[in-house]
Structures are given as structure tokens and as C-alpha cells.
C-alpha positions in Angstrom: 105.3 35.9 101.5 104.5 34.7 98.0 103.2 31.1 98.1 105.1 30.1 95.0 108.8 29.4 94.9 109.1 27.9 98.4 111.9 25.6 99.5 110.8 22.0 99.4 107.2 22.7 100.2 105.7 20.6 103.0 108.9 19.0 104.4 110.4 22.5 104.6 107.3 23.7 106.4 107.5 20.8 108.9 111.1 21.7 109.6 110.3 25.4 110.0 107.4 24.5 112.3 109.7 22.2 114.3 112.2 25.1 114.8 109.4 27.4 115.9 108.2 24.7 118.3 111.6 24.3 119.9 111.8 28.0 120.4 108.4 28.0 121.9 109.5 25.3 124.3 112.5 27.4 125.4 110.3 30.5 125.8 107.9 28.7 128.0 110.7 26.9 129.9 112.3 30.3 130.7 109.3 31.3 132.9 109.1 28.1 134.8 110.4 27.8 138.4 113.9 26.3 139.1 114.7 23.2 141.0 114.7 23.8 144.8 118.0 24.3 146.5 119.0 21.8 149.2 119.0 22.5 152.9 122.8 22.2 153.2 123.4 25.0 150.7 125.7 27.9 151.7 124.3 30.2 154.4 124.2 33.2 152.1 121.8 31.7 149.5 118.1 31.0 149.6 117.1 27.4 150.1 113.6 26.3 149.4 114.2 23.2 151.5 115.2 25.3 154.5 112.2 27.6 153.9 109.8 24.7 153.7 110.7 23.7 157.2 109.2 27.0 158.2 106.1 26.3 156.1 105.4 23.2 158.0 104.9 24.8 161.3 103.3 28.0 159.9 100.6 25.9 158.2 100.4 23.0 160.6 96.7 23.9 161.1 94.1 26.4 160.1 95.0 29.7 161.9 92.4 32.2 161.1 92.8 35.7 162.7 91.8 35.8 166.3 92.3 32.1 166.9 94.5 30.3 169.4 96.3 28.7 166.4 97.1 32.1 165.0 98.4 33.2 168.4 100.8 30.3 168.3 102.1 31.2 164.8 102.5 34.8 165.8 104.4 34.0 168.9 106.8 31.8 167.1 107.3 34.5 164.4 108.3 36.9 167.1 110.8 34.5 168.6 112.2 33.7 165.1 112.7 37.3 164.2 114.2 38.1 167.5 116.7 35.2 167.2 117.7 36.6 163.8 118.6 39.9 165.5 115.7 42.1 164.4 114.1 44.6 166.7 110.7 42.9 167.0 107.3 43.9 168.4 103.6 43.2 167.9 101.2 46.0 166.8 98.0 45.3 168.7 95.3 47.6 167.5 92.1 48.0 165.5 92.3 48.0 161.7 89.6 49.1 159.3 88.6 48.7 155.7 85.7 50.9 154.4 83.5 49.1 151.9 80.7 50.6 149.9 78.3 53.3 151.2 77.0 52.2 154.6 79.6 49.4 155.1 82.8 49.0 157.0 84.9 46.1 158.2 87.1 46.1 161.2 89.3 43.7 163.1 91.4 43.5 166.2 94.8 42.8 164.6 98.2 41.7 166.0 100.8 42.4 163.3 104.4 41.3 163.8 106.8 44.1 163.0 110.6 43.6 162.8 113.3 46.1 162.0 116.7 45.3 160.5 118.5 48.6 160.8 120.7 49.8 157.9 124.1 51.3 158.1 123.3 54.6 156.4 119.6 54.6 155.4 118.3 56.5 152.5 114.8 55.0 153.0 113.0 51.9 154.1 112.3 48.6 152.3 109.3 46.8 153.6 109.0 43.0 153.2 105.3 42.1 153.6 103.4 38.8 154.0 100.4 37.8 156.1 100.6 35.3 158.9 96.9 34.4 159.1 95.2 31.8 157.1 91.7 31.6 155.6 88.9 30.0 157.6 88.7 26.9 155.5 92.3 25.8 155.3 95.8 25.9 156.8 97.3 28.3 154.2 100.1 26.0 153.2 100.8 28.4 150.3 98.6 31.4 151.1 100.6 32.7 152.8 103.0 30.4 154.4 105.0 30.8 151.1 105.3 34.5 151.6 106.1 34.3 155.3 108.7 31.6 154.9 110.3 33.4 152.0 110.8 36.4 154.1 112.2 34.4 157.0 114.7 32.5 154.8 115.6 35.8 153.1 116.4 37.4 156.5 118.4 34.4 157.6 120.5 34.7 154.4 120.9 38.5 154.9 122.1 38.1 158.5 124.8 35.8 157.2 126.3 38.7 155.2 127.3 42.3 155.7 124.8 44.9 157.0 122.7 46.6 154.3 122.7 50.3 153.8 118.9 50.8 154.1 116.5 49.8 156.8 114.6 46.6 156.2 111.2 46.5 157.9 109.4 43.1 158.1 105.6 43.3 158.3 103.8 40.0 159.0 100.3 41.3 158.8 97.2 39.9 160.6 93.6 39.7 159.2 94.6 39.9 155.5 92.1 37.2 154.7 89.4 38.9 156.7 89.7 42.5 155.6 93.3 43.6 154.9 93.0 45.3 158.3 96.5 44.4 159.6 98.1 46.2 156.6 95.7 49.1 156.9 96.5 49.6 160.6 100.2 49.4 160.1 100.1 52.0 157.3 97.8 54.2 159.2 99.2 54.0 162.7 102.8 52.7 162.8 105.7 55.1 163.0 107.8 53.0 160.7 105.3 53.6 157.9 105.1 57.3 158.4 107.7 58.2 155.8 106.7 55.6 153.2 109.2 53.5 151.3 109.4 50.6 148.9 107.2 47.6 149.5 107.7 44.0 148.4 104.5 42.0 149.1 104.6 38.2 148.7 101.5 36.1 148.2 100.3 32.9 146.7 97.0 32.1 145.0 97.7 28.5 144.2 100.3 25.8 144.8 102.7 26.0 141.9 103.9 28.0 138.9 106.3 30.9 138.6 106.0 33.8 141.0 104.5 36.6 138.8 105.0 40.2 139.7 101.4 41.1 138.7 100.9 44.5 140.4 102.9 47.6 140.9 102.5 51.1 142.2 101.5 53.8 139.7 104.5 55.3 137.9 106.3 52.0 137.9 109.2 52.8 135.6 111.7 53.0 138.5 110.7 49.9 140.4 110.2 47.9 137.2 113.8 48.7 136.2 115.1 47.8 139.7 113.2 44.5 139.4 114.5 43.7 135.9 118.1 44.4 137.1 118.0 42.3 140.3 115.4 39.5 140.0 117.0 36.1 139.4 113.8 34.7 137.8 112.0 37.8 136.3 108.5 36.9 135.4 106.4 40.0 135.0 104.4 41.7 132.3 103.1 45.3 132.2 99.9 43.9 130.7 99.2 41.9 133.8 99.4 45.1 135.8 96.9 46.8 133.4 94.5 43.8 133.8 94.8 43.7 137.6 94.1 47.4 138.0 90.7 46.7 136.4 89.8 43.9 138.8 88.1 44.3 142.2 90.8 42.1 143.8 92.9 43.3 146.7 95.9 42.1 148.8 97.9 43.7 151.6 99.6 45.7 148.9 96.4 47.8 148.5 96.6 49.7 151.8 100.2 50.6 151.1 99.2 51.9 147.6 96.2 53.8 149.0 98.4 55.7 151.4 100.1 57.4 148.4 103.6 57.3 150.1 104.8 53.9 149.0 106.0 52.4 145.8 106.6 48.7 145.2 105.9 45.3 143.7 103.3 42.6 144.4 104.2 39.0 143.6 102.4 35.7 143.8 102.5 32.3 142.2 99.1 31.4 140.9 98.9 28.0 139.3 97.1 25.1 141.1 94.4 27.5 142.1 91.9 24.6 142.7 93.5 24.3 146.2 93.4 28.0 146.9 91.6 28.8 150.2 90.6 25.2 150.7 91.6 22.5 153.2 93.8 21.1 150.5 96.2 24.1 150.6 98.7 22.2 152.7 102.5 22.3 152.9 102.7 18.9 151.1 101.0 20.4 148.0 103.5 23.3 147.7 105.8 23.2 144.6 109.2 23.9 146.2 110.5 25.1 142.9 107.9 27.9 143.1 109.1 28.7 146.7 112.7 28.7 145.4 111.9 31.2 142.7 110.0 33.5 145.1 112.8 33.3 147.6 115.6 33.9 145.1 113.9 37.0 143.8 113.0 38.2 147.3 116.6 37.9 148.5 118.1 39.4 145.3 115.7 42.4 145.4 116.3 42.9 149.1 120.0 43.0 148.6 119.8 45.3 145.6 117.3 47.7 147.1 118.9 47.5 150.5 122.1 48.9 148.9 120.4 51.4 146.6 119.6 55.0 147.1 115.8 54.7 147.8 115.2 58.4 147.7 114.0 58.3 144.1 112.6 54.8 144.1 110.3 55.7 147.1 108.4 58.1 144.9 106.5 57.2 141.7 108.2 57.7 138.4 106.7 60.0 135.7 105.2 57.1 133.9 104.7 53.4 133.8 107.1 51.2 131.9 106.4 48.5 129.3 108.0 45.2 130.2 107.8 41.5 129.4 109.8 38.3 129.8 112.0 37.1 127.0 114.1 33.9 127.4 115.0 34.4 131.0 115.4 38.2 130.9 112.9 41.1 131.4 112.8 43.5 128.5 111.8 47.0 129.6 110.8 49.9 127.5 110.1 53.5 128.6 106.4 54.5 128.7 106.8 57.1 126.0 107.6 54.3 123.4 104.0 52.9 123.5 102.5 55.2 120.9 105.5 55.4 118.6 105.7 51.6 118.6 102.0 51.2 117.9 102.0 53.9 115.2 105.1 52.4 113.6 103.5 49.0 113.5 100.4 50.4 111.8 102.5 52.3 109.2 104.7 49.3 108.5 101.7 47.0 107.9 100.4 49.6 105.5 103.8 49.6 103.8 103.6 45.9 103.5 100.3 46.1 101.8 101.6 48.7 99.4 104.7 46.6 98.6 102.6 43.5 98.1 100.3 45.3 95.7 103.3 46.9 93.9 104.9 43.5 93.4 101.6 42.1 92.2 101.5 39.3 94.8 97.9 40.4 95.6 95.3 42.9 94.6 93.5 45.7 96.4 90.2 43.8 96.5 91.9 40.8 97.9 93.7 43.0 100.5 90.3 44.3 101.6 88.9 40.8 101.7 91.9 39.7 103.8 91.3 42.6 106.2 87.7 41.6 106.7 88.6 38.0 107.0 91.4 38.7 109.5 88.8 39.5 112.2 87.3 36.0 112.1 90.0 34.0 114.0 90.3 36.8 116.6 86.6 36.3 117.4 86.1 32.6 116.7 89.1 31.2 118.6 88.2 32.8 122.0 84.6 31.8 121.5 85.7 28.3 120.8 87.8 28.2 124.0 84.8 29.4 126.0 82.6 26.9 124.2 85.0 24.1 125.2 84.7 25.1 128.9 80.9 25.1 128.5 81.1 21.6 127.0 83.4 20.4 129.8 80.9 21.7 132.4 78.1 19.9 130.5 80.0 16.6 130.5 81.3 17.1 134.0 78.8 19.4 135.8 80.9 19.6 139.0 83.3 21.8 137.1 80.6 24.6 137.3 81.9 25.8 140.6 85.5 26.0 139.5 87.6 28.5 137.5 90.3 25.9 136.8 90.3 22.1 137.2 92.7 20.3 139.6 94.9 19.1 136.8 94.3 21.5 133.9 97.5 20.9 131.8 95.9 18.6 129.2 92.9 20.9 128.8 95.2 23.9 128.3 97.1 22.1 125.6 93.7 21.2 124.1 92.7 24.9 124.0 95.9 25.7 122.1 95.2 22.9 119.7 91.6 24.2 119.3 93.0 27.7 118.4 95.2 26.0 115.8 92.2 24.2 114.4 90.3 27.5 114.1 93.2 29.4 112.6 94.2 26.6 110.2 90.6 25.9 109.2 90.0 29.6 108.5 93.2 29.7 106.5 92.5 26.5 104.5 89.0 27.8 103.7 89.9 31.3 102.5 93.4 30.8 101.2 92.3 29.6 97.7 89.8 32.5 97.5 91.6 35.4 99.1 95.2 34.4 98.8 97.9 33.7 101.4 99.5 37.2 101.1 96.2 39.0 101.6 95.3 36.9 104.6 98.7 37.5 106.2 98.5 41.2 105.6 94.9 41.3 106.9 95.9 39.4 110.1 98.8 41.8 110.8 96.5 44.8 110.1 94.2 43.7 112.9 97.2 43.2 115.2 98.3 46.8 114.4 94.8 48.1 115.1 94.7 46.2 118.4 98.1 47.7 119.3 96.6 51.2 118.8 93.5 50.3 120.8 95.6 48.9 123.7 97.9 52.0 123.6 94.8 54.1 124.3 93.1 52.0 126.9 95.8 49.6 128.4 99.2 51.0 127.4 101.2 48.3 129.2 99.6 45.7 126.9 100.1 47.4 123.5 103.3 45.6 122.8 101.5 42.2 122.7 100.0 43.2 119.4 102.2 46.0 118.1 105.6 44.4 118.4 104.7 41.1 116.6 102.9 43.1 113.9 105.8 45.5 113.4 108.5 42.7 113.1 106.3 40.5 110.9 105.4 43.4 108.7 109.1 44.4 108.3 110.2 40.8 107.5 107.2 40.4 105.2 108.1 43.5 103.3 111.6 42.2 102.9 110.3 38.9 101.6 108.0 40.5 99.1 110.6 42.9 97.8 113.5 40.5 97.6 111.6 37.6 96.2 114.2 34.9 97.1 112.8 31.7 98.5 115.6 31.6 101.1 114.9 35.1 102.2 111.2 34.4 102.4 111.9 31.4 104.7 114.3 33.3 106.9 111.9 36.3 107.0 109.0 34.0 108.0 111.1 32.4 110.8 112.2 35.7 112.2 108.7 37.1 112.3 107.4 33.9 114.0 110.4 33.8 116.4 109.7 37.3 117.7 106.0 36.5 118.1 106.9 33.4 120.0 109.3 35.0 122.5 106.8 37.8 123.1 103.5 36.0 123.2 104.1 32.4 124.2 104.9 33.3 127.9 101.8 35.5 128.0 99.6 32.6 126.8 101.2 30.3 129.4 100.8 32.8 132.2 97.3 33.8 131.4 95.9 30.2 131.6 96.5 30.0 135.4 95.8 33.7 135.9 92.3 33.5 134.6 91.5 29.8 134.6 90.0 27.6 131.9 86.6 29.2 132.7 88.0 32.3 131.0 90.2 30.4 128.5 89.2 32.9 125.8 91.8 35.3 127.0 94.9 33.1 126.5 93.2 31.8 123.3 93.2 35.4 122.0 96.9 35.8 122.6 97.5 32.5 120.9 95.7 33.8 117.8 98.0 36.9 117.9 100.9 34.5 117.7 99.3 32.5 115.0 98.6 35.5 112.8 102.2 36.7 113.1 103.4 33.2 112.2 101.1 32.7 109.2 104.1 32.7 106.7 105.5 29.7 108.5 102.1 28.0 108.7 101.8 28.7 104.9 104.7 26.3 104.3 102.5 23.4 105.5 100.0 23.9 102.7 100.3 22.7 99.1 101.3 25.3 96.6 98.4 24.6 94.3 95.8 25.3 97.0 94.3 21.8 96.9 94.5 19.2 99.6 94.7 21.8 102.4 92.2 20.2 104.8 94.5 17.6 106.3 96.5 20.4 108.0 93.6 21.7 110.1 92.3 18.1 110.5 95.5 17.2 112.3 94.9 20.1 114.7 91.4 18.9 115.2 92.4 15.4 116.0 95.1 16.7 118.4 92.5 18.9 120.2 90.1 16.0 120.7 92.9 13.7 121.9 94.2 16.3 124.4 90.8 17.2 125.8 89.9 13.5 126.0 93.1 12.8 127.9 92.2 15.7 130.3 88.9 14.1 131.0 90.6 10.8 131.9 93.4 12.4 134.0 91.4 15.0 135.9 88.9 13.2 138.1 87.5 14.1 141.4 88.7 12.0 144.3 89.7 12.4 148.0 92.9 14.3 147.0 91.0 16.4 144.3 87.5 16.9 145.8 84.5 18.6 144.3 84.3 22.1 145.8 81.0 22.8 147.7 79.7 25.8 149.6 77.2 25.5 152.4 76.1 27.7 155.3 73.6 27.7 158.1 71.6 30.6 159.4 69.4 30.8 162.6 67.1 33.7 163.4 66.9 33.8 167.2 64.0 36.2 167.0 61.7 33.8 165.1 63.4 30.4 165.8 63.6 29.8 162.0 66.7 28.2 160.4 67.9 27.7 156.9 70.6 26.0 154.9 72.2 28.5 152.5 74.5 28.1 149.5 76.0 30.4 146.9 76.6 27.6 144.4 75.1 28.5 141.0 74.7 24.8 140.1 74.7 22.9 143.4 76.3 19.5 143.4 74.3 16.5 144.6 75.7 16.8 148.2 74.7 20.5 148.5 71.4 20.0 146.7 70.1 17.7 149.5 69.9 20.8 151.8 68.2 23.1 149.4 64.7 23.4 148.2 61.3 24.7 149.1 60.3 28.3 148.6 63.3 30.6 148.2 63.9 33.0 151.1 66.0 36.2 150.7 68.2 36.2 153.8 70.7 39.0 153.1 68.5 41.5 154.9 68.3 39.5 158.1 71.9 38.3 157.9 74.0 41.1 156.2 77.0 38.7 156.0 75.1 36.5 153.6 75.2 37.4 149.9 72.0 38.5 148.1 70.3 35.8 146.0 71.8 32.8 147.8 69.9 29.5 147.5 68.1 28.3 150.6 66.4 25.3 152.1 64.6 24.9 155.5 66.7 23.6 158.4 66.0 22.2 161.8 66.7 25.0 164.4 69.8 24.2 166.5 70.1 25.0 170.2 72.5 27.9 169.7 72.6 31.1 171.8 72.3 34.4 170.1 74.9 37.0 170.9 74.2 39.1 174.0 73.5 42.6 173.1 73.3 45.7 175.3 72.1 48.8 173.5 71.3 52.2 175.0 70.6 55.6 173.6 71.4 59.0 175.0 70.4 62.0 172.8 72.0 61.3 169.4 74.4 58.5 170.5 73.5 54.9 170.4 76.0 52.7 172.3 76.1 48.9 171.6 78.0 46.2 173.3 78.0 42.7 171.8 79.2 39.7 173.7 79.2 36.5 171.6 78.2 33.4 173.5 79.8 31.1 171.0 83.3 30.9 169.6 82.6 33.5 167.0 85.2 34.7 164.5 83.0 37.7 163.4 80.3 39.9 164.6 78.0 42.0 162.3 76.2 45.0 163.8 73.7 46.9 161.5 72.0 50.1 162.7 68.7 50.6 160.8 66.0 53.2 160.5 68.2 56.3 161.1 71.0 58.1 159.4 74.3 57.4 161.0 76.6 60.4 160.9 79.4 59.0 163.0 80.6 55.7 164.5 83.4 54.1 166.5 84.6 50.5 166.9 86.5 49.9 170.0 87.4 53.5 170.2 88.5 53.9 166.5 86.5 56.2 164.3 84.8 54.8 161.3 85.8 56.7 158.0 83.4 59.4 157.1 83.1 58.2 153.5 80.8 55.3 154.5 78.5 57.4 156.7 75.3 59.3 155.9 73.3 56.4 154.7 70.0 55.1 156.1 71.9 52.3 157.7 75.4 51.3 158.7 76.7 47.8 158.7 79.9 47.1 160.7 81.6 43.7 160.5 84.1 43.1 163.2 86.5 40.2 162.7 88.3 38.5 165.6 86.1 40.2 168.2 87.6 40.3 171.7 86.4 37.3 173.8 84.9 39.7 176.4 82.9 41.6 173.8 83.1 44.4 171.3 82.0 48.0 172.0 80.5 50.3 169.3 79.1 53.8 169.3 76.9 55.4 166.7 75.9 59.0 166.2 72.5 59.1 164.6 69.9 61.6 163.4 66.1 61.0 163.8 63.8 60.7 166.8 62.3 57.3 166.1 63.3 54.0 167.5 66.6 52.5 166.3 66.8 48.8 165.3 70.1 47.1 165.9 70.5 43.8 164.1 73.4 41.7 165.4 74.7 38.6 163.8 77.7 36.5 164.9 79.4 33.9 162.8 81.5 30.8 163.6 83.0 28.1 161.4 81.9 24.4 161.2 78.6 22.7 160.5 79.4 19.2 161.8 77.4 19.4 165.0 74.2 20.8 163.5 71.1 18.7 163.4 70.5 17.2 159.9 74.1 17.7 158.8 75.4 14.8 156.6 79.2 14.7 156.4 80.7 15.2 153.0 81.8 12.1 151.0 85.6 11.7 150.5 85.5 13.2 147.0 83.4 16.2 148.1 85.4 19.1 149.6 85.0 22.7 150.9 85.0 25.5 148.4 87.6 28.2 148.8 85.3 31.0 149.9 85.3 33.1 153.1 81.8 31.9 153.9 82.1 28.1 153.4 80.8 26.2 156.4 79.8 29.5 158.0 77.2 29.3 160.9 75.4 32.5 161.7 73.0 33.4 164.5 71.1 36.7 164.4 68.9 38.7 166.7 67.4 42.2 166.7 67.3 44.8 169.5 65.1 47.9 169.4 66.4 51.1 171.1 63.7 53.7 171.8 
């Protein structure tokens, strides 16, 4: 770690940096999807080309739950599973998803269930994907990818010997609406009664490696099974920690909530600009991503189908730590988290002592290095966030996106920006504080963060602790031995470990969080840079002068990459600007409004907005609070027909939509609701007892939906009813979108709602 006595100075540094860059390339390449397998591949292997034939009919059109299009998809799925030899049926029932206090969602669901019996079952393996699409697009990836992967997996399985364990296929309904299909299956179906192991397949984009981003609690067993069987293992225990903090849900959630299932949740997530939009078509699917998803699904099904599921069906004693390294998945027992973090801290302390003992630095410089080491950890993420703010300023239509259509150049620009911050920091402070003190200070902060993560996100502690530990060990060797060759090898080993541990995390977190949250991958890139400082040191002149050309190169590279991104990523008909617009009509007053949730409305949306703002979430509970509004011409639209009666403490409501409604919202006001039913199914007690109850019913029966409420209070009861349909094209005053303006991927884009109130005395 001593600056003096280096091999060949800057040329050696460039060679060392080239070696690290090559290793980085291989580390990143190892988590990328493979090439798709052709349709004429052997029958017992997964072929993305064969699976994509299924994608094309599944996502031939938008098929939201309750629609005729979704009926067609469901019927063909039943026929396909039956032809494959599965015992197939449709679960037709009411599913529910309780929200916050006073809120519940329900749906009439028709989930396709198939059973492939095992020869000597020790448990059940559930393959889960949802067959409905979002309202705004055909679901070419979400979730035709999951459904087609399961179908092709089953086809390959039936070409081989019978598995030991039962395999249950669950193609859920109403995932996009409320997760109600999965909830109803878990709550009511006999095949779910004894629990089991779940593999849920999803997509939140059009490309990228399928990432196993969520697991059941106590995941050591299922993580080990995944590591042993997956052909393309891309998973990190830190992603699980992050996802557990987010409010997001998939069909995996009802299985976990039941407490009788373990399992894995997998999705590919790059290309998220098309997510939930009309652009989520089969043609946009990266078939390599489909191949990776299917390879893993088939391998895991074969492995788990042959295993003893008795132990795997119950949670392990702890979570495991795991991460991808050059095509494999490294797994560590959960008990290693604190020892690893503690050892990293002690080793960094030992490095500081050794450096002081060999007089390569001083205590004041070590303290200065410790203080200075925090700067890049703060400044680089701030710079990444500042870059996104600048991009939004230059191109305001980015404001409604988390990631651009073609983000690759920008992502590379963020990495170059991190290098600029790190190298600029190093060039500025190296002459004053010293290379050794700065390196020790950076590793000290990694060790501290390893301890912090061990306490609050144990599955992510390795990201800081492991690079700090190895870099501190190699740094100590370099300080004590003193040979220039040893120093070079030590620097390369420390950097290599940091690369294989952290480079995949940087690459995976860009699509996971988007450029709008680019500070997160930037932070992990700083982790890597701090661990690799001894290699970067070789780029600088020994005398400490003339250091600024090094960060200047990073700065020029950052500007060039971002500038290229601005040229490459442009809005057009294939990559439209996302816009969100709704229409609300109050049948009681005859007033109508255009409504949008866009924080910074684009020009097309802005033409509908203006005038005095009107808060509509009270009159239309399906609309979010604080949405922007503008006056609209009232359309000739019928309100839902409502029949409401009261007998003692029971209010009975029947709603018959007089339009092609995909949802009905019924809100009971002015009384305390102590009990409720939707189409005969009881509403969970956890949402009751408030001064109102809002029930959203998705895919309401065409002949009407029946609800009953048990209330307290003698006064009149107000029942507010809203129905919602999709499509604004026939409304007065609507101007079609230009070719380069599209529909935002939200569940309320192009929503048309009509509301009316009925008073029950």
C-alpha cells in the first residue's frame, strides 16, 4: 500500500486496471441471460422459442380480469394443461385483499388449477403465474413470461419420468387488480390446505436476468436448493432485505401470509419503461430472459420434485447470505453475518496498526483519512441523483419515469461519474493525507457499514464486510512485506474480490430501482472503488503532482456517455412519453372533470388540466388524493343502478353497472360498519369498525354485485357508488395522443368513472 517502490508506475497501473476491467466484464457477463434455445431442441429441455409461441396467444390482446379476452386465455390454458395430462379445473370464487382500515378489495376470480401427481409425494410444489393482464396493455412479459415458462416446463417434464412429488400449477386471476386469485386459492382450495413450496414467476420489464428477489422467511433451506439446482443463479440476499421494506406485492404475498408455504419469487426487471403499458408486447420480449427463467424453472422443478419436501416446506431457523459470483451462487449460513462483519472491522484496525508500525502513515493522517473516507460515500450517490435531476431538467418528459427506454448509456455515465467523484477526491486529498491513510479510511467506513447492515439488513452486510475484510488482509500483507511485487498482487486480489462481489450488485440495482434512484447503485460502486484504491493508486504519479489528468479522464468519459444517452434515448412512436389521464363524472350534480396523477404533466396532458383545483378523492374513492384536475364536458353516461335497503342493522346494496365496467366501488358513510359481505363472502374483521367502509369489486358479475353491511347508528346511511371502465376515446373534448405520447403504466390510466349517491333512511 506504500506509494513508493511501485512497478513501472503509470503503465503498470494501466495494466492492472485493464485486468480489473476484464474481470469486471466477466462478473457482469455471468449474470446476463443466455441465448434462446431453438424450437427443434430435444423434448426434455426448455426452449424459449417454443415458449414464445405460447406468449403470442397469451398476449395477443389486453386481457384484464373479467374480460372476454381473459376468458379466451383461460379456456385455452385449461385445454393446454389437459392435453399435457394434468388434472385441470377452474376455481370460480370470490377473492379478497384487505387494505388499510376501512378498505377492502374483492374480485370474482377464475383461477386455473392443474395437478401433476407425484409417484410418492412428500409434499407439493406449486408453480404460480398470473394469466390476467393489466388494463393498459397485453402483458407480453407481465405475465405471459411466467405462464409460458410454466407451460414449457410442464411439456418438458411430461417428456420424462414421473416426479416423486405432486406439482400443482396455479394460473391465478386478478393479480393485477388485487392479488385476489392467489388469495382465494390459498384460503379456499384443498390443494393449498397443507402448504408446500412455491415458485412464483413474474416480469417487471422486457429483458434482463431473472432475479430471485424475494423468499419466505427462514430462507436458508430454499436458498440452498436454489443454489444447487438453478442453471442461471441470479439472486442476492440483500435484494430480499430491500424488497421486504417495500410496499410492493405479487401473488407470492398471499402464500407467504398464510404461514404454511416457503418458496422463491423470481422476475426479470430490465426494460421497465414498457411495464404495464401498451408497449408490453410479445415482440419486445428478450427471449434470452425467457430462456433463463425457463431453464431455472425446469431445473428447480425437477430438483424439488425429486427431493424430500418435508423439511423444505417449513422455514429454516434463519435466513442465509448469498450472492452471485462468476456464474455460481455463494451461500453462507446466517450465523456468519456478525463474525464476518466483526472480523472485517478488526482486520481494518489491524491494517491501521500495521501501517503506523511500518511508518507508512501517522495517527493524525489515519484520523484524517477516516474523516475523508465518508466524503465519496456521500458525494457519489448525491452526484448520481443530481445527474437524474439534470436529465429531467434537460428532458422534462423524463419526470414521469423511473428509468428511460434505453438507459444503458446513462448507467455507464453514472459509473463514470462515480469514478470522477472518487478519483477527484483521491487526487485532492492524496498529497495532504496520503494514499495509505485514505485507503485505510475508506476500508474503515466499509467495515462500519458492514456492522450497520448486520444489525438492520443482515442479508446485505457482506456487500461491505467481505470487500473490507479481503482488502484489509491483502493491505496488511503489502504493508508488512514491502515488496513491490507483493503490493501489486495484494492490490489486485483485493480489487478482484470487490469486483466479483459488488459488480453484479451494481448492475442489478440499476434496473431494480431505475435511474431515478441511481444513488443506490452509485453507492455500491463507491464500495467497489474504495476496496480497489490500491489499484487506482497505481494510476497516479509517485511524487503527487500531475494527478488531475486521472479524474479528468473520468469526467470526460462521464460527459461523453451521458451525451450519447441523450442522443440515443429519444421519444418516438416505439418509445412514447408516458402520460396518465382519467375522467370523472358525478351523476348527482352533472359535473365532470379531467384528472391526472402526473406530478409534472406533459404538454398533451396539460391541455386538459387547469382552473381551480378540485379534490375528488372523497366523491370518487378510486381516485388518489391530490390529483390534478380540469373541468370537462359532461358525457352522456349512465350511472350504475343501485338498490339499497335497510332492515334493522343490516344495509343491503345491489349494484348493476349499466356500462362495461371493470370495477365497482361501494362506500358506506355516516355509520360504523361492524360486518360486511361481498357476494356472500365475509369481509375480514381487521378492516371493520371505522366510520366508513370502502369496498372495491373488480370484475363484477354482468348481472350485478350484491353486498351486505352490518351497521351501528340510527341515522341515515349514505351509499356512494362508483363504477369504472377503461378508455377515453369516445368522450367529448378528448384529443387523441400523438404518436410519441403513450399511456403510463398505472392501474388508473385512461380510467373513466361515474359516481352517484343513494341515501338509505
